[in-house]
C-alpha positions as CSV (number, residue, x, y, z in Angstrom):
1,M,10.1,-14.0,-13.2
2,T,6.4,-13.3,-12.7
3,Q,3.9,-16.0,-13.4
4,K,0.9,-15.0,-15.6
5,T,-2.5,-16.5,-15.4
6,V,-4.9,-16.5,-18.4
7,I,-8.6,-16.5,-17.7
8,E,-11.2,-16.9,-20.4
9,L,-14.4,-14.9,-19.9
10,P,-17.3,-14.2,-22.1
11,Q,-17.0,-10.7,-23.5
12,E,-20.2,-9.6,-21.8
13,D,-18.7,-10.5,-18.4
14,L,-15.5,-8.5,-19.2
15,I,-17.5,-5.5,-20.2
16,E,-19.5,-5.8,-16.9
17,I,-16.4,-6.1,-14.8
18,R,-14.8,-3.0,-16.5
19,S,-18.0,-1.0,-16.0
20,T,-18.2,-2.0,-12.3
21,L,-14.5,-1.0,-11.8
22,K,-15.1,2.4,-13.4
23,K,-18.1,3.0,-11.1
24,L,-16.1,2.0,-8.0
25,L,-13.2,4.3,-9.0
26,I,-15.6,7.2,-9.5
27,A,-17.2,6.6,-6.2
28,A,-13.9,6.4,-4.4
29,E,-12.7,9.6,-6.0
30,N,-15.9,11.4,-5.0
31,T,-15.4,10.4,-1.4
32,G,-11.9,11.9,-1.3
33,K,-10.6,8.6,0.1
34,V,-8.6,7.4,-2.9
35,E,-5.7,5.3,-1.6
36,R,-2.2,6.3,-2.5
37,P,-0.5,3.0,-3.3
38,D,2.9,4.7,-3.3
39,F,2.6,5.4,0.4
40,L,1.7,3.2,3.4
41,S,0.3,4.0,6.8
42,R,2.1,2.8,9.9
43,K,-0.4,0.0,10.3
44,E,-0.1,-1.1,6.6
45,F,3.7,-1.1,6.8
46,M,3.6,-3.3,10.0
47,A,1.2,-5.7,8.4
48,K,3.2,-6.0,5.1
49,A,6.6,-6.2,6.8
50,R,5.2,-8.5,9.5
51,I,6.7,-6.6,12.4
52,S,5.4,-5.6,15.8
53,H,4.5,-2.2,17.0
54,N,7.6,-2.0,19.1
55,K,9.9,-2.9,16.1
56,M,8.1,-0.2,14.1
57,N,8.7,2.4,16.7
58,T,12.4,1.4,17.0
59,L,12.8,1.8,13.2
60,L,11.1,5.2,13.2
61,R,13.0,6.6,16.2
62,S,16.3,5.4,14.9
63,G,15.8,7.2,11.6
64,K,16.3,4.1,9.6
65,L,13.0,4.5,7.8
66,N,12.1,7.6,5.8
67,F,8.7,8.9,6.5
68,T,6.6,12.0,6.5
69,R,4.6,13.2,9.5
70,L,1.1,14.2,8.5
71,G,0.0,15.0,12.0
72,P,0.9,14.4,15.6
73,R,0.0,10.7,15.3
74,I,-0.2,10.1,11.6
75,I,2.8,9.2,9.4
76,S,3.1,8.3,5.7
77,I,5.9,5.9,4.7
78,P,7.0,5.6,1.0
79,L,6.4,2.1,-0.4
80,E,10.1,2.0,-1.4
81,E,10.9,1.8,2.3
82,L,9.0,-1.4,2.6
83,F,11.0,-2.8,-0.3
84,R,14.3,-1.6,1.4
85,Y,13.2,-3.4,4.6
86,Q,12.3,-6.6,2.8
87,R,15.7,-6.6,1.0
88,G,17.4,-6.3,4.4
89,E,18.8,-2.8,3.8
90,V,17.0,-1.6,7.0
91,K,17.5,-3.5,10.3
């Protein structure tokens, strides 16, 4: 079960926060560097799974992780693969 936290803010602060978030999103979209939270880079996967570079290479070479090669040195790993790893379905 997920815990919820309730924070009371004056309405003016909430409006300012929403406005700032909208501006940040527009700026990110304009740079073309909007993150895709449904995919992870090799480095992001290793950090979230707390594994070494060698372990990552072993998982990729063995075919135990699904990934898409975007270039000779760039891969994209579906977020679901991290969840599979954390559940112990990938070793």
